C-alpha positions in Angstrom: 86.7 89.5 195.2 87.1 89.9 191.5 84.2 89.0 189.4 85.1 86.1 186.7 81.6 86.6 184.9 81.9 86.9 181.1 80.7 90.1 179.5 79.0 90.8 176.5 79.2 94.1 174.3 76.1 96.2 173.9 75.4 98.2 170.7 76.3 101.1 172.6 79.8 100.0 172.9 79.5 99.4 176.8 80.2 96.0 178.3 77.7 94.1 180.5 78.3 91.2 182.8 76.4 88.0 181.4 75.3 87.0 185.0 73.6 89.5 187.6 71.4 89.6 190.3 67.7 90.5 190.1 66.0 92.1 193.0 62.4 91.7 192.0 60.3 91.1 195.1 63.3 91.7 197.4 61.6 93.7 200.4 63.2 97.3 201.1 64.4 96.2 204.5 66.5 93.0 202.8 67.8 94.9 199.7 71.0 96.0 201.3 71.8 92.7 203.1 71.1 90.7 199.8 73.0 93.1 197.3 75.8 93.4 199.9 76.1 89.5 199.8 76.0 89.4 196.2 78.8 91.8 195.8 80.8 89.6 198.2 80.4 86.8 196.2 81.5 88.4 193.1 78.5 89.8 191.4 78.8 93.2 189.7 75.6 93.4 187.8 72.4 94.4 189.6 69.0 94.4 187.8 66.8 96.7 189.6 63.5 98.8 188.7 61.5 101.6 190.3 58.4 99.7 190.8 60.4 97.2 192.9 60.5 99.8 195.6 63.9 99.0 196.8 66.2 101.1 194.9 67.3 103.0 198.4 68.4 99.6 199.8 70.3 98.7 196.8 71.9 102.0 196.8 73.0 101.7 200.4 74.6 98.5 199.5 76.4 100.0 196.6 77.8 103.1 198.7 79.3 100.6 201.3 80.6 98.1 199.1 83.9 100.0 198.4 83.7 98.6 194.9 84.7 101.3 192.1 81.7 102.7 190.2 83.3 101.5 186.9 83.2 97.9 188.1 79.5 97.8 188.5 76.8 97.6 186.1 73.4 99.0 187.4 70.3 98.9 185.5 66.6 100.4 186.6 63.5 100.8 184.7 60.9 103.2 184.0 57.3 102.3 185.0 54.1 102.4 182.8 52.7 105.4 184.6 56.0 107.5 184.3 55.8 107.1 180.6 55.7 110.0 177.9 57.5 112.8 176.9 58.3 114.6 180.0 57.7 112.2 182.8 61.0 110.0 182.2 63.5 112.7 183.4 62.0 113.2 187.0 61.4 109.5 187.1 65.1 108.8 186.4 66.3 111.6 188.7 64.3 110.0 191.7 65.7 106.5 190.8 69.3 108.1 190.7 68.8 109.8 194.2 67.6 106.6 195.8 70.6 104.5 194.5 73.1 107.4 195.2 74.4 107.2 191.8 75.3 109.9 189.1 74.2 107.6 186.2 72.8 104.2 185.5 74.5 102.0 183.1 71.2 100.8 181.6 67.9 102.1 181.9 64.8 100.3 180.4 61.2 100.9 179.6 59.7 98.5 181.8 56.5 97.5 179.6 55.4 98.6 176.4 51.9 99.2 177.9 50.3 99.5 174.4 47.1 100.7 175.5 48.7 103.6 177.1 50.6 104.1 173.7 53.4 106.3 175.1 56.3 104.2 174.4 57.6 105.9 171.5 57.5 109.2 173.5 59.3 107.5 176.4 62.0 106.1 174.0 62.6 109.5 172.5 62.9 111.0 176.1 65.4 108.1 177.1 67.5 109.0 174.0 67.9 112.7 175.6 68.8 111.4 179.0 71.3 109.1 177.3 72.9 112.1 175.4 73.1 114.2 178.9 75.0 111.3 180.3 72.5 110.3 183.0 72.3 107.0 181.3 75.0 104.9 179.5 72.7 102.6 177.4 68.9 102.5 176.9 66.7 99.4 176.3 63.3 98.1 176.5 61.9 95.1 178.5 58.9 92.8 177.4 58.8 94.4 173.9 57.3 92.2 171.2 58.4 92.4 167.5 55.5 94.8 166.6 56.7 97.3 169.3 60.3 97.2 168.3 59.1 97.5 164.9 57.3 100.8 165.8 60.2 102.2 167.8 62.4 101.6 164.6 60.0 103.6 162.6 60.4 106.7 164.8 64.0 106.5 165.9 67.3 105.4 164.5 68.6 104.3 168.0 68.4 100.7 168.4 67.7 99.4 172.1 70.8 97.7 173.5 68.8 95.0 175.4 65.2 93.7 175.4 64.5 92.1 178.7 61.9 89.4 178.5 60.4 86.4 180.2 62.8 83.3 179.1 63.2 80.0 180.9 63.4 76.5 179.6 59.5 76.3 178.9 59.6 79.6 177.2 62.7 79.9 175.0 61.6 83.0 172.9 63.1 81.7 169.8 61.2 83.7 167.4 61.4 87.1 169.3 65.1 86.4 169.5 65.4 85.6 165.8 63.9 89.3 165.3 65.9 91.3 167.5 69.3 89.8 167.9 70.2 90.1 163.9 69.3 93.9 164.7 72.0 94.1 167.5 69.6 93.8 170.5 71.0 91.5 173.3 68.3 89.3 175.1 68.0 89.5 178.9 66.0 87.0 180.5 63.8 87.7 183.6 62.1 84.5 185.5 65.2 82.2 184.1 64.3 79.6 186.4 60.5 79.8 185.8 59.7 81.6 189.0 58.8 78.2 190.7 55.8 78.0 188.7 56.5 74.6 187.4 58.5 71.8 188.4 62.1 71.8 187.2 62.4 68.2 188.0 59.6 67.4 185.5 61.4 69.0 182.6 62.4 66.1 180.3 66.2 65.0 180.6 67.0 68.0 183.0 67.7 65.8 185.9 69.8 63.7 183.5 72.1 66.5 182.5 72.5 67.7 186.1 73.6 64.4 187.3 76.1 64.1 184.2 77.7 67.2 185.2 77.4 67.1 189.0 75.3 70.3 189.1 71.9 71.3 190.5 69.1 71.8 188.3 69.2 75.7 188.5 73.0 75.7 187.7 72.3 73.6 184.5 69.7 76.1 183.5 71.6 79.2 184.1 74.7 77.7 182.2 72.1 76.9 179.5 71.1 80.7 179.5 75.0 81.8 179.3 75.7 79.3 176.6 72.8 80.6 174.5 74.1 84.2 174.7 71.6 85.5 176.9 72.2 87.9 180.0 70.6 86.3 183.0 70.0 87.6 186.7 68.3 85.1 188.9 66.7 86.6 192.1 67.5 85.0 195.6 67.7 86.3 199.1 69.8 83.5 200.3 73.6 83.7 200.2 74.1 80.0 199.7 71.9 80.2 196.7 73.8 83.3 195.4 77.0 81.3 195.5 75.3 78.4 193.8 74.0 80.7 191.0 77.4 82.1 190.5 79.2 78.5 190.3 78.1 78.1 186.7 81.4 78.8 184.7 83.4 75.7 185.8 81.6 73.3 183.4 79.9 73.5 179.9 77.0 71.7 178.3 77.9 69.7 175.4 75.7 69.7 172.1 73.5 66.7 173.2 72.6 68.8 176.6 71.8 71.8 174.5 69.8 69.9 172.2 67.7 68.4 175.2 67.5 72.1 176.6 65.9 73.4 173.4 63.6 70.4 173.3 62.1 71.6 176.7 60.4 74.6 175.1 56.6 74.5 175.4 55.9 78.3 174.8 54.5 78.5 178.1 54.4 81.8 179.7 54.3 82.0 183.6 54.0 85.6 183.6 51.8 88.4 181.8 51.8 88.7 178.3 53.4 92.0 177.1 50.2 93.3 175.5 48.4 92.8 178.6 50.7 94.8 180.9 48.9 98.1 181.0 48.8 99.0 184.7 
């Protein structure tokens, strides 16, 4: 099946599908099935990480899909304990082996882990891995403005993306206002709030869904798309994979977008980046 997902251009010049599949908390023994189902639906962008411990399952699905490598966009991430000047290379090589790939399209520093104070060294190591062709684009995840500023002090290479917690109750307007003018695209993890608050209680959301004959998650995913955010909801159910993919046949109007913007509460449901020092 040919993918119909719109693409955005990274500052590296490569293109990234704006909608993908996240595999956080997908068990290793289910990962192959879930990714196979997603690819059959039409997904071509898979967001993974070493710490998810399911790269082998993802890799098996990719290998058996028969889809050309240049039609896929695969992300994985460097975990906190693998940061520093020397550790990223073996960490990436291990991820590539598990995924069965010669390169990943995007490699991210998973958390800044400021108490470890290694993310600048890690970034410089990622630059080298990119230059060697093991990675096409490099970026960060869960970085706050001060972390981005520090990278800029030590490197002229601008992250292609910053993947952060972003959903209707936490819209990251301030952070986006800092990074996007610099050429850093925003990726959303937990785009539906990770079921940690009731979507039906968000003021106006049910009315928007009824207006467009769509589900609440479909409205939220469409909002992300129209905001210019890269999004990859996680599910293990094929029917939800299909539902999440069916967000390109309607458009939110200006009043819908204003109502969505008004839902912002600055409410995190996950860890603050300055506290993620595992």
